[in-house]
Each structure stands twice: as structure tokens, then as C-alpha cells.
C-alpha beads as a LAMMPS data file, in Angstrom:
LAMMPS data file: protein, C-alpha beads

107 atoms
106 bonds

1 atom types
1 bond types

-500.0 500.0 xlo xhi
-500.0 500.0 ylo yhi
-500.0 500.0 zlo zhi

Masses

1 110.0

Atoms # bond

1 1 1 -14.050 3.386 -3.671
2 1 1 -12.576 6.105 -5.853
3 1 1 -9.858 4.674 -8.135
4 1 1 -7.226 7.264 -7.162
5 1 1 -7.870 6.750 -3.457
6 1 1 -7.713 2.971 -3.916
7 1 1 -4.409 3.325 -5.778
8 1 1 -2.887 5.296 -2.897
9 1 1 -4.206 2.836 -0.338
10 1 1 -2.778 -0.108 -2.271
11 1 1 0.611 1.615 -2.322
12 1 1 0.537 1.970 1.459
13 1 1 -0.674 -1.606 1.957
14 1 1 2.255 -2.901 -0.081
15 1 1 4.722 -0.687 1.760
16 1 1 3.300 -1.792 5.090
17 1 1 3.771 -5.446 4.145
18 1 1 7.334 -4.766 3.068
19 1 1 8.060 -2.863 6.258
20 1 1 7.743 -6.167 8.090
21 1 1 10.018 -8.071 5.693
22 1 1 11.134 -8.215 2.077
23 1 1 8.780 -10.237 -0.090
24 1 1 8.042 -11.325 -3.659
25 1 1 5.125 -10.420 -5.915
26 1 1 2.840 -13.404 -5.409
27 1 1 3.202 -13.305 -1.622
28 1 1 2.510 -9.558 -1.616
29 1 1 -0.655 -10.172 -3.643
30 1 1 -1.788 -12.821 -1.151
31 1 1 -1.125 -10.512 1.808
32 1 1 -2.910 -7.515 0.252
33 1 1 -5.845 -9.742 -0.747
34 1 1 -6.530 -10.384 2.939
35 1 1 -7.711 -6.756 3.102
36 1 1 -8.590 -5.814 -0.475
37 1 1 -8.926 -7.945 -3.601
38 1 1 -6.077 -7.337 -6.039
39 1 1 -4.901 -9.047 -9.215
40 1 1 -1.448 -9.554 -10.681
41 1 1 -2.315 -7.084 -13.445
42 1 1 -2.920 -4.459 -10.759
43 1 1 -0.084 -5.357 -8.400
44 1 1 2.901 -5.474 -10.711
45 1 1 2.402 -1.926 -12.056
46 1 1 2.141 -0.768 -8.419
47 1 1 5.411 -2.499 -7.584
48 1 1 7.098 -0.950 -10.632
49 1 1 5.777 2.493 -9.688
50 1 1 6.989 2.097 -6.095
51 1 1 10.387 1.042 -7.401
52 1 1 10.641 3.984 -9.801
53 1 1 9.697 6.389 -6.980
54 1 1 12.487 4.935 -4.811
55 1 1 9.993 3.575 -2.285
56 1 1 11.180 0.008 -2.782
57 1 1 14.308 -1.666 -4.063
58 1 1 14.580 -5.118 -5.584
59 1 1 16.950 -8.026 -5.351
60 1 1 16.870 -11.600 -6.617
61 1 1 17.269 -14.802 -4.660
62 1 1 17.200 -18.389 -5.803
63 1 1 14.165 -20.418 -4.808
64 1 1 13.718 -24.055 -5.953
65 1 1 16.259 -23.611 -8.724
66 1 1 14.679 -20.398 -10.069
67 1 1 15.487 -16.783 -9.441
68 1 1 12.760 -14.898 -7.581
69 1 1 12.504 -11.095 -7.478
70 1 1 12.069 -9.666 -3.987
71 1 1 10.970 -6.194 -2.988
72 1 1 12.310 -4.338 0.029
73 1 1 11.102 -1.022 1.481
74 1 1 13.394 2.018 1.487
75 1 1 13.501 4.998 3.831
76 1 1 11.442 6.872 1.242
77 1 1 8.810 4.126 1.417
78 1 1 8.719 4.420 5.214
79 1 1 8.205 8.183 4.856
80 1 1 5.266 7.507 2.532
81 1 1 3.662 5.341 5.227
82 1 1 4.150 8.128 7.782
83 1 1 2.672 10.707 5.367
84 1 1 -0.333 8.455 4.771
85 1 1 -0.952 8.078 8.506
86 1 1 -0.751 11.862 8.985
87 1 1 -3.167 12.420 6.091
88 1 1 -5.474 9.758 7.465
89 1 1 -5.732 11.677 10.745
90 1 1 -6.895 14.697 8.721
91 1 1 -9.375 12.588 6.746
92 1 1 -10.728 11.095 9.975
93 1 1 -11.249 14.606 11.401
94 1 1 -13.110 15.669 8.241
95 1 1 -15.232 12.502 8.366
96 1 1 -16.175 13.169 11.982
97 1 1 -16.989 16.800 11.172
98 1 1 -19.274 15.852 8.256
99 1 1 -20.863 12.917 10.074
100 1 1 -21.602 14.974 13.179
101 1 1 -23.402 17.649 11.138
102 1 1 -25.319 15.072 9.117
103 1 1 -26.567 13.365 12.278
104 1 1 -27.572 16.718 13.731
105 1 1 -29.585 17.512 10.598
106 1 1 -31.275 14.125 10.698
107 1 1 -32.415 14.493 14.299

Bonds

1 1 1 2
2 1 2 3
3 1 3 4
4 1 4 5
5 1 5 6
6 1 6 7
7 1 7 8
8 1 8 9
9 1 9 10
10 1 10 11
11 1 11 12
12 1 12 13
13 1 13 14
14 1 14 15
15 1 15 16
16 1 16 17
17 1 17 18
18 1 18 19
19 1 19 20
20 1 20 21
21 1 21 22
22 1 22 23
23 1 23 24
24 1 24 25
25 1 25 26
26 1 26 27
27 1 27 28
28 1 28 29
29 1 29 30
30 1 30 31
31 1 31 32
32 1 32 33
33 1 33 34
34 1 34 35
35 1 35 36
36 1 36 37
37 1 37 38
38 1 38 39
39 1 39 40
40 1 40 41
41 1 41 42
42 1 42 43
43 1 43 44
44 1 44 45
45 1 45 46
46 1 46 47
47 1 47 48
48 1 48 49
49 1 49 50
50 1 50 51
51 1 51 52
52 1 52 53
53 1 53 54
54 1 54 55
55 1 55 56
56 1 56 57
57 1 57 58
58 1 58 59
59 1 59 60
60 1 60 61
61 1 61 62
62 1 62 63
63 1 63 64
64 1 64 65
65 1 65 66
66 1 66 67
67 1 67 68
68 1 68 69
69 1 69 70
70 1 70 71
71 1 71 72
72 1 72 73
73 1 73 74
74 1 74 75
75 1 75 76
76 1 76 77
77 1 77 78
78 1 78 79
79 1 79 80
80 1 80 81
81 1 81 82
82 1 82 83
83 1 83 84
84 1 84 85
85 1 85 86
86 1 86 87
87 1 87 88
88 1 88 89
89 1 89 90
90 1 90 91
91 1 91 92
92 1 92 93
93 1 93 94
94 1 94 95
95 1 95 96
96 1 96 97
97 1 97 98
98 1 98 99
99 1 99 100
100 1 100 101
101 1 101 102
102 1 102 103
103 1 103 104
104 1 104 105
105 1 105 106
106 1 106 107
């Protein structure tokens, strides 16, 4: 998959996970990895980018005597999910258009 496309999809995967509930980095990595392999070195820059674009906010909470950083989706992050879904409808229409013509040429 194209690196730029993968980057955008990872952003939406993270936002989708956070739409359900706030979470911390390692748990986000585990959830994303169910769909697409991702490493810490990939995930944490994504989380920082989402935070700097006001798509997520952060807060800390104590867990087993240590402070853990949690990420929570913002309204801007929810808008990004909606934009992705709208774009995906367009991409699906283009895919169907191209695929239909390719099949017609092959027959």
C-alpha cells in the first residue's frame, strides 16, 4: 500500500478506536494491529501529529503507581472520520468504475 495512503488510514484507525473510548499508546497499538501491523516507532509520531492537529487531546491517569498518558478524540477528530468515510465513498465509486471497464476489456 502507498505510504501516504497508509498514513491516512492509520490516522483514521486510531481515531476510530478513540471514538469508542479514551486509550493509551500500547493499547492503541494492539487494537490497530488487529487490522494492520504497526510498531511503536510508527504509532507515537501518529499520535503526536493527531494531537498537534487538534484531533486528539491527552490526559494522564495513574495506573499501578505510574502515570499513563491517555488519548481522547476531539470534535475535530470525529470530523476527520466523517471526511474519510465521504472520501471512501468516492474511492469506492472510482474503483467500481475502473474494475467494470477492466472486466469488460478482458471479456
